[in-house]
C-alpha positions as MATLAB code, in Angstrom:
seq = 'MSNKKILVVEDDSDVRLGYHVLLKAHGYDTYFATNSTSAVSEARKHLPDLIILDLGLPAGDGFLVLDRYRANTFLAVVPVIVVSARDLHGNKERALSGGAQAYVQKPFDDDNLLALIREQLGEPQYAGVGTA';
ca = [
      98.269   93.936  108.507;
      94.644   94.004  108.987;
      93.841   92.535  106.193;
      89.877   92.777  107.415;
      88.111   93.750  104.030;
      86.495   97.405  102.625;
      83.691   97.004  100.223;
      84.065  100.092   98.540;
      80.853  101.946   96.744;
      82.338  105.116   94.873;
      81.351  106.062   91.300;
      84.301  108.398   90.952;
      87.036  106.782   89.391;
      89.820  108.731   90.792;
      87.795  108.812   94.465;
      88.442  104.999   93.873;
      91.892  104.882   93.572;
      92.364  107.115   96.277;
      90.394  105.135   98.770;
      92.610  102.664   97.406;
      95.251  103.325   97.738;
      94.792  104.677  101.374;
      93.240  101.650  102.921;
      96.143   99.347  101.152;
      98.686  101.362  102.433;
      96.802  100.125  105.770;
      96.884   96.483  105.330;
      93.187   96.600  104.448;
      91.812   94.488  101.094;
      89.660   96.827   99.035;
      86.527   95.732   96.690;
      84.949   98.561   94.359;
      81.055   98.759   93.239;
      80.469  101.833   90.794;
      76.858  101.822   91.028;
      73.726  100.629   93.307;
      73.158   97.657   91.819;
      76.784   95.959   92.035;
      77.116   97.393   95.404;
      74.734   94.806   96.715;
      76.324   91.991   94.287;
      79.517   92.731   94.882;
      78.619   92.640   98.670;
      76.564   89.481   98.420;
      80.279   87.898   96.905;
      82.609   89.419   99.577;
      80.705   89.562  102.363;
      83.206   92.639  103.556;
      83.671   94.056  107.141;
      82.541   96.986  106.029;
      81.325   99.398  103.346;
      82.790  102.857  102.748;
      78.458  104.413  100.846;
      78.807  106.940   98.662;
      75.402  108.552   98.029;
      75.731  109.738   94.442;
      75.657  106.879   92.516;
      73.921  105.956   89.427;
      71.360  103.730   89.202;
      69.444  104.677   92.274;
      71.178  106.515   95.568;
      73.027  104.934   98.165;
      70.051  105.708  100.002;
      67.989  103.005   98.304;
      71.691  100.848   98.654;
      71.196  100.969  102.056;
      67.846  100.462  102.879;
      68.782   97.266  100.819;
      72.059   96.124  102.337;
      69.582   96.915  105.752;
      67.247   94.685  104.604;
      69.996   91.315  103.796;
      69.692   88.647  106.961;
      74.424   88.763  106.263;
      74.872   91.852  105.053;
      72.484   93.703  107.830;
      75.228   93.943  110.546;
      78.409   94.699  107.911;
      78.641   98.950  109.492;
      78.218  101.520  106.772;
      80.272  104.222  107.181;
      78.102  106.705  104.265;
      80.261  110.037  102.500;
      78.968  111.973  100.342;
      79.855  115.532   99.042;
      76.375  115.994   99.330;
      74.463  119.296  100.758;
      74.272  117.944  104.714;
      70.784  119.130  105.725;
      68.731  116.008  106.787;
      71.400  113.539  104.536;
      72.965  113.040  108.093;
      69.717  112.215  109.569;
      68.788  110.638  106.578;
      71.562  108.041  106.330;
      72.064  107.836  110.269;
      68.172  106.565  110.773;
      68.896  104.494  107.850;
      71.456  102.574  109.428;
      74.881  103.922  108.502;
      77.053  103.690  111.496;
      78.632  107.150  110.461;
      78.292  110.165  108.268;
      81.505  111.775  106.708;
      81.560  114.879  104.292;
      83.740  114.888  101.316;
      86.211  116.428  101.619;
      87.069  114.616  104.184;
      90.692  113.938  105.712;
      91.959  111.274  105.774;
      93.542  109.966  109.616;
      89.866  110.878  110.899;
      88.714  108.252  108.174;
      90.650  105.830  109.296;
      89.882  106.034  113.016;
      86.771  106.024  112.006;
      86.855  102.848  110.316;
      89.192  101.126  112.870;
      86.679  102.284  115.652;
      83.567  100.441  113.464;
      85.990   97.176  112.847;
      87.177   97.481  116.944;
      90.869   98.244  115.780;
      92.971  100.546  118.417;
      93.520  103.396  117.222;
      97.230  104.760  115.806;
      98.821  107.446  118.768;
      98.250  111.258  117.507;
      94.786  110.045  115.472;
      91.962  111.170  117.204;
      88.077  109.263  116.314;
      85.804  111.124  114.158;
];
């Protein structure tokens, strides 16, 4: 089991539950934030190994959160995977140029997301699961 900490920034409670079940089943400790304000405070509180960030958030979008992470000395080095249902056009480039390591379009395949998480955390891939 991994015991790596992942902060999930997601305002939809059903989606948060899905992340919790998926990540816990694979040995990750999960923490959650539901808006742009708590996204920064929870990240500073838990110092996660990886952050999964939704773009559509209350109190400011995910791009604002990403900017705040990259401006913080401790959080700037934490890999961020942006996962969003927003139109792909322009958002992927903006997220990657803003400091995200990867962009995943919702709905996503669990195995591909897990492979991407393992890649960003430097963990070995499981047989039969490719990188995203």
